[in-house]
N, C-alpha and C positions, 0 to 999 in steps of 0.2 A: 787131375791136372798137375803137372810138375811146376814147382815154383821157379825152376831153372830152365824150363823149356825154351825160353827166348833169351837166356842169359849168355852173355859173351864174357869170357874170363878176361880180367884185366889185372895186371900187377898194380899195386898201389903206387901213386906218384911219389916223388921225394918227400913231400909234406906228409902224405898218408903213411909212408914207411916210418917216419919219425913218430907219428901218433901211435902206430901199431906197437912200436918198441916201448913207448911210454906206458901204454896200458898194460903191456906184458910185464913190465918191470915190477918186481916185488915191492918196490917202494911206493907204488901207486895204491893208495889205501882203499880197498874195496871190502875189507872185513873177511877176506878169504882165510886168513891165518887164524881166525877164531873158530874155524870149523875143520873137522877131519873127514867129513862125508861118511861117517859111520865107522871109520877105521879104529878109533879108540874103543868103541863098543865091541867091534869084532875081535880085537885082541883080548879084551878083558872077559869076553864070553867064550874064549878058547877056540874061535874059528880061524884065527891066523896065528900059527905056531912056528912056521918055518918060511923059508924063502919062496918055495913053490906056492904055498897058500897066500903069501903076500902078493905075488904076481897075479894070481887068479883074482884076488880081491880088487887090485888096481884096475885090471881089465874089466871087471864087472862094473866098477864105478864109471869107467869110460863108456861102457856099453849102455848103461842107464842114462848117462848124460846125453849120449847121441840119440838113443831111441825115444826118450821122453822129452828132453829139453831142447834138443836141436831143432825140431819142428817149430817151436815157439821162437827161437832165434831167427830161423829162416823167414817166418811170416812177419815178425816185427821189423826185421831189416827191410823187407820189401815194402812194408806199410809205414815206414818211419815218419812220413809227412802227414799221416792220417791219425791224429791223436785219438779220435773216437774209436778207430780200429784197435789202437794200442790198448785203450781201456777195455775193449771187448776181449782181447787176447789175454789180458791180465786177469779178467774175471773168469775166463775159462780155465786158466792155470790154477787159480784159487780153488775152483771146483774139483779139478783133477788131483791136486796135491792133498790126498787124504792122510798121508803120513804127516802127523802134526809137527814132528821134529824137523823134517825136510821142508815143510811149509814155512815154519818160523825162520829157518836158516835162509830160505830163498828170499823172503821179503826183507830180511835184515841186510843181506848182501846187496840186494837190488837197491834198497834205499841208500846204503853206504856208497855204492857206485854212482848213484844219481847225484848225491851231494858233492862228491869229489869231482864228477864231470862238470857240474854247474860252475864250481869255483875255478876249474882248470881251463875249460874250453870256451866258456862264456858264449854259448850258442842259445839263442832265444827259445828255440823249440825244446831244448833240454830243460831250460828253466820252466817252461810251460808244464812239462811232465812233473817237475818237483812241486809246482803249485797244485797240481791235481792230487799229489800225495798229501800235501799239507791240508787240503780241503776234504780229504777222505774220499775223493772220487777215484783214486787209483791206489792199489795196494803196493805195487812196485816190485813184482817178482823178478828175480835176477835174470832169467833167460829172456824175458820180454824186454826189460830195460836194457840189457846188454845188446841185443840185436838192434833195438831202436837207436841207441846212442851210436853204435858202429855205423848204422845206415846214415844217420845225420852227419857223421864225420866223413862220409863217403869212402869208408873202407870197403873193399870188395867182399862179396859174400863168402867166398871160399876162405879168404884170410880171416874173416870174422868167425867162421866155423872152427878153423884151426886154433885161433886164439881162445875160443871158448873151451875147447877140449884140452888145450894146453893148461888152462887155469885149473881144470879138474885134475889133470895128471899131477901138476905141481903141488896142489893142495894136499892130495893124499900122501905124496912122497915127503913133503915138508912136515906133515903131521907125524909121520913115522920117525923122522929125525928128532923132532921135539919130544916125542915120547921115549926116545932112546932105543928104538928098534933098529935103526940104521945109523951109520956114520954119515957125515955130509959128503964125503968123497964117493962112498958106495952108492949113496942116493943119486948123485949126479950120473953115475954110470948106469944105474937102473933106468933113470928117466930117459937117457939117450937111447938105450936099447929098446924101450917101449914106444918110442916115437913112431916107428914104422908101423907097428900094430895099431897105434892110435889113428894114423892116417887111413889105414884100411877100414877101421870102424867108421871114421868120418865119411868116407866115400859110400859106405853102405847106406847111410841115412841122409846124404846131402840134399836129396830131392824131396824129403818127407814133409808133408803138411801137418797141421795141428790135428786133423781128424785121424791121423795115423800114429799119433803119439802113444807110446805104451812103455811100461816097465818090463824090461826083458831079463833082468837079474833080480827077482823078487827077494831072495835071501839077503842080498846086500841092502835092499830097501828096508827090510824088516829089522836088520841089525841097527841101522840108523834110527829107526823108529823107537827102539828100546834104549837109546842112549841116555835119555833123562832118568832112567831107572838105576843108573850106576851110582854107587855109594859116594864115590869121589871122581871128579873128571876135570880134565884140563881144557877141553873144548866145549863149545855150545852144542855141537852136533857131530 
């Protein structure tokens, strides 16, 4: 059954558009800049040596984010008013995320997003999620928390999906700049050129449910998993 079978696309209203831009802003602290999604590990293990390899790596990260995480975003967005369902989805993601580095990065970012959203938007249901985390009833994985918060803020699902994949794209490219692999102007050019491909990937998985979640770029996932074995590192993951 498609989560979007009865979905009617709506552009965000004026208030929603402002919220969308605020969450997309790099100044909105969600902990994303503490992570490289495995890019630091990929470069230090010799898997990314040139521009073509970098492009392949970025697209692999987008592919994994769409095929594995987007189904959780979709369902938590749809079930944002059902806190027990959110807890269930969070537990499923905890079981699925066997990559210990990705697992830790996921709940760190999810918890950071939750704290920021509580202080920013002052929505009672978001505060309820934070209480569940504080009482150890919820781990707070990023994709689940992200979808739920966007749903509670009444952001359309498609915009929520785009925002989620945009955060993945920006995180990898920003990590390349911080590691000195790219200059900031070159990074912006690459990010713009990859947006069309990112949208194609989003459309491929826009209707996926949690039972369809899968890792489609296992090498990228493996490289993130060995990140904590690096002798020195700038990022958590």
